[in-house]
C-alpha positions as CSV (number, residue, x, y, z in Angstrom):
1,M,150.5,-113.2,89.4
2,K,151.1,-112.2,85.4
3,E,153.0,-109.2,84.4
4,I,151.3,-105.9,84.7
5,I,151.5,-104.6,80.7
6,L,150.4,-100.9,81.0
7,P,147.8,-100.1,78.2
8,E,148.3,-98.1,75.1
9,I,146.2,-95.0,75.1
10,V,144.5,-94.1,72.2
11,A,141.5,-91.7,73.2
12,I,139.9,-90.0,76.3
13,G,137.2,-87.6,76.0
14,I,133.5,-87.0,75.9
15,Y,131.7,-88.3,73.1
16,N,127.9,-86.9,72.3
17,A,126.1,-89.4,69.9
18,Q,123.7,-86.8,68.6
19,L,126.6,-84.3,67.5
20,A,128.5,-87.4,66.1
21,V,125.7,-88.9,64.6
22,K,123.1,-87.0,63.0
23,N,119.8,-87.4,61.7
24,R,119.7,-91.1,63.2
25,E,118.1,-92.4,66.0
26,V,120.4,-95.7,66.6
27,T,124.3,-95.7,65.8
28,K,125.6,-98.5,62.9
29,N,126.6,-101.7,64.1
30,R,130.6,-101.7,64.6
31,K,133.0,-104.3,65.9
32,T,135.2,-103.0,68.9
33,T,139.1,-103.3,68.2
34,M,140.1,-102.4,71.5
35,F,138.6,-101.7,75.2
36,E,136.0,-98.8,75.5
37,I,135.3,-97.6,79.2
38,E,132.5,-95.5,79.3
39,L,130.7,-93.1,82.4
40,P,127.1,-91.8,80.5
41,F,126.3,-88.1,81.4
42,E,122.7,-88.8,81.8
43,D,120.0,-91.5,81.6
44,G,118.5,-91.9,78.4
45,G,119.1,-94.4,75.2
46,I,119.7,-97.8,75.4
47,S,123.8,-99.6,74.8
48,Y,123.8,-103.1,72.9
49,I,127.2,-105.5,73.3
50,N,126.7,-108.7,71.4
51,S,123.5,-110.2,73.0
52,E,123.2,-107.9,76.1
53,S,121.5,-104.8,76.1
54,R,120.9,-102.3,78.9
55,P,119.1,-98.7,79.4
56,V,121.8,-95.9,79.7
57,T,121.7,-94.8,83.0
58,E,124.2,-92.5,85.3
59,D,124.9,-95.4,87.8
60,I,126.4,-97.6,85.2
61,V,130.3,-97.8,83.3
62,I,130.0,-99.7,80.2
63,C,133.0,-101.7,79.4
64,A,133.4,-103.3,75.7
65,K,136.0,-105.4,74.8
66,P,138.0,-106.2,71.7
67,G,135.7,-108.0,69.0
68,Q,132.2,-107.2,70.6
69,I,129.6,-105.9,68.1
70,R,127.9,-103.0,69.9
71,H,125.8,-100.0,68.7
72,T,123.8,-97.5,71.0
73,R,120.1,-95.9,70.8
74,L,120.3,-92.6,71.2
75,P,120.2,-90.2,73.2
76,F,123.7,-91.1,74.4
77,K,126.6,-88.6,76.1
78,C,129.5,-90.4,77.9
79,Y,133.0,-89.9,79.3
80,F,135.1,-92.4,77.2
81,I,139.0,-94.1,77.5
82,H,139.8,-96.4,74.6
83,M,142.9,-98.2,75.2
84,I,145.0,-101.6,74.1
85,V,145.6,-104.3,76.3
86,K,146.7,-107.3,74.6
87,E,147.8,-109.2,77.5
88,G,149.0,-109.4,81.0
89,E,147.1,-108.9,84.7
90,L,145.1,-105.8,83.2
91,Y,144.1,-107.4,80.2
92,D,142.6,-110.6,82.5
93,M,141.2,-108.0,84.8
94,L,139.5,-106.2,82.1
95,M,138.2,-109.2,80.2
96,N,136.6,-110.4,83.5
97,I,134.7,-107.1,84.0
98,P,131.1,-107.4,82.5
99,S,130.1,-105.1,79.8
100,Y,127.6,-103.4,82.6
101,V,128.7,-102.2,85.8
102,K,126.1,-100.8,88.3
103,I,128.4,-98.6,90.4
104,E,127.3,-96.4,93.6
105,N,129.8,-94.2,94.2
106,R,129.4,-92.3,90.7
107,E,131.3,-89.2,92.2
108,Y,134.6,-91.3,92.1
109,Y,134.2,-92.8,88.7
110,K,133.5,-89.2,87.4
111,D,136.1,-87.4,89.2
112,I,138.6,-90.1,87.6
113,F,137.3,-89.8,84.1
114,T,137.3,-85.7,84.6
115,R,141.1,-85.8,85.5
116,L,141.6,-87.9,82.7
117,C,140.2,-85.6,80.2
118,G,142.1,-82.9,81.7
119,Y,145.4,-84.4,81.7
120,Y,144.7,-86.2,78.2
121,D,144.5,-82.6,76.5
122,T,147.3,-81.2,77.4
123,H,149.4,-83.5,75.8
124,L,152.5,-83.0,77.8
125,Y,154.7,-86.3,78.3
126,R,155.3,-86.0,82.1
127,D,151.0,-86.2,82.3
128,Q,151.8,-89.6,80.9
129,I,152.5,-91.0,84.5
130,I,149.5,-89.5,86.2
131,I,147.2,-90.7,82.9
132,Q,148.5,-94.2,83.6
133,S,147.9,-93.8,87.5
134,L,144.6,-92.7,87.1
135,I,143.8,-95.6,84.3
136,L,145.0,-98.3,86.9
137,Q,142.8,-96.5,89.7
138,L,139.8,-97.0,87.4
139,I,140.4,-100.8,86.3
140,H,141.0,-101.5,89.7
141,Q,137.5,-99.7,91.2
142,L,135.8,-101.1,88.1
143,F,136.8,-104.7,88.9
144,T,136.2,-104.5,92.4
145,S,132.7,-103.1,91.8
146,A,132.2,-106.1,89.3
147,Q,133.2,-108.7,91.7
148,S,130.7,-107.3,94.2
149,Q,128.2,-107.1,91.5
150,T,128.7,-110.9,90.9
151,Y,128.3,-111.9,94.4
152,S,125.2,-109.8,94.9
153,D,123.6,-111.4,91.9
154,K,125.0,-114.7,93.0
155,T,123.3,-114.1,96.7
156,K,120.0,-112.8,95.1
157,N,119.3,-115.6,93.2
158,S,120.2,-118.3,95.9
159,N,117.8,-116.2,98.3
160,N,114.9,-116.4,95.3
161,E,115.5,-120.1,95.4
162,V,115.0,-120.3,99.1
163,I,111.8,-117.8,98.7
164,K,110.5,-120.5,96.0
165,S,111.1,-123.3,98.5
166,V,109.4,-121.3,101.5
167,I,106.4,-120.2,99.2
168,Q,105.7,-124.2,98.4
169,Y,106.3,-124.9,102.3
170,I,103.5,-122.4,102.8
171,K,100.9,-123.6,100.6
172,D,101.7,-127.4,102.0
173,N,101.4,-126.2,105.7
174,I,98.5,-123.7,105.7
175,S,97.2,-124.8,108.7
176,G,100.1,-125.0,110.7
177,D,102.7,-122.6,112.3
178,L,103.4,-119.9,109.8
179,S,105.0,-117.3,111.8
180,L,108.1,-115.5,111.0
181,S,110.3,-117.5,113.4
182,A,109.2,-120.5,112.1
183,V,109.3,-119.9,108.4
184,A,112.7,-118.2,109.2
185,S,113.9,-121.2,110.6
186,Y,112.9,-123.6,107.7
187,A,114.6,-121.3,105.6
188,S,117.7,-121.5,107.8
189,F,117.8,-117.7,107.8
190,S,117.4,-115.2,110.8
191,P,114.0,-113.7,111.0
192,I,115.4,-110.2,110.2
193,H,117.2,-111.4,107.5
194,F,114.1,-113.6,106.0
195,H,112.0,-111.0,106.6
196,N,114.1,-108.3,104.1
197,C,114.8,-111.3,101.6
198,F,110.6,-112.3,101.6
199,R,110.1,-108.8,101.0
200,A,112.5,-107.8,98.4
201,S,111.3,-111.4,96.9
202,T,107.3,-111.2,97.0
203,G,106.9,-107.3,97.4
204,K,104.6,-108.4,100.5
205,T,105.3,-109.4,104.0
206,L,105.4,-113.0,105.2
207,R,102.5,-112.2,107.2
208,E,100.6,-110.7,104.6
209,Y,101.5,-113.3,102.4
210,V,100.3,-115.9,104.7
211,E,97.2,-114.5,105.1
212,E,96.3,-113.9,101.4
213,Q,96.6,-117.6,100.9
214,R,94.8,-118.5,104.1
215,I,92.0,-116.4,102.6
216,Q,92.3,-118.0,99.5
217,K,92.3,-121.7,100.7
218,A,88.9,-120.6,102.4
219,I,87.1,-119.3,99.9
220,N,87.8,-122.7,98.0
221,L,86.8,-124.5,100.9
222,L,83.6,-122.0,101.4
223,I,82.0,-122.9,97.6
224,S,83.2,-126.5,97.8
225,T,82.2,-128.1,100.9
226,D,79.9,-128.0,103.7
227,L,82.2,-127.3,106.9
228,T,81.3,-124.7,108.9
229,L,82.8,-121.6,109.4
230,S,84.7,-122.9,112.6
231,E,86.1,-125.7,110.8
232,I,87.4,-123.8,107.7
233,A,89.1,-121.4,110.2
234,Y,91.1,-124.4,111.9
235,E,91.8,-125.9,108.2
236,C,93.0,-122.8,107.3
237,G,95.1,-122.1,110.0
238,F,93.4,-119.0,111.8
239,S,93.6,-118.5,115.5
240,S,90.0,-118.8,115.9
241,Q,86.6,-118.4,113.8
242,S,86.3,-114.8,114.7
243,Y,89.7,-113.4,113.5
244,F,89.1,-115.7,110.4
245,S,85.8,-114.0,109.8
246,Y,87.3,-110.3,110.5
247,A,90.3,-111.2,108.4
248,F,88.0,-111.9,105.5
249,K,85.7,-109.0,105.8
250,Q,89.2,-106.7,106.0
251,R,90.3,-108.7,102.5
252,M,87.5,-109.7,100.9
253,K,84.9,-106.5,102.0
254,V,82.3,-108.7,103.1
255,T,81.8,-111.9,105.4
256,P,82.5,-115.3,104.3
257,R,79.0,-116.1,104.7
258,E,77.9,-113.2,102.4
259,Y,80.9,-114.1,100.0
260,A,79.3,-117.8,99.8
261,S,75.6,-116.5,99.3
262,E,76.6,-114.1,96.3
263,V,78.7,-117.0,94.8
264,F,75.8,-119.1,95.1
265,K,73.3,-117.1,93.6
266,R,75.5,-116.4,90.7
267,Y,75.7,-120.4,90.3
268,E,71.6,-120.4,90.6
269,R,70.9,-117.9,87.4
């Protein structure tokens, strides 16, 4: 492990862009020369760091690093810490924290920033020990939150790839067994985990999505083939003609025969 070199504190406080930057909607571009860690007071405005941008919300911590170019669209009010760290374990941790870290325990961060502001304003030498202790807590918590965020993003991306594969599987096997247990097995997920992932990705349950795809295929067969309703129901994976007709009317508000008749009438005109 590298040596832990304590940061040189440059400033700690509260920044209100509306007071600092008058008659402007956006702050000027500037190049950072140190680490700047900020906790927004409220939602509003947009933060820009290099090529990244993020709406300013209460549930993020902003971590700008030396050499980055940043500006902000107002409104923007935040707690802030400006500090210099040039090497060592803390430097590596800070450099590996994303520019924007989504946090769940905002009150924990707010407490640290509030206490830092209070101790910093006293300018007492003995309070420097407490300040350094709080900053170490902050960096550790930020680094931990960032690791969790990275893992969550990777898991989400991985799940999205699986769902894309599942959607193609559904289209290729529309007349087959597309029950939750069968499709979850194809995805190598438990049924409950698959249900949650599928709904998060598509906004629909598996049953809703499958039925939607089956109805769409039925529509194509109704207007392009001479198949009977019973044959169409079989081709589209419905358990019976009666259930096919029921499901079709529930979604399309007309029966399959009425739908086909309306389509043919439009073509005849």
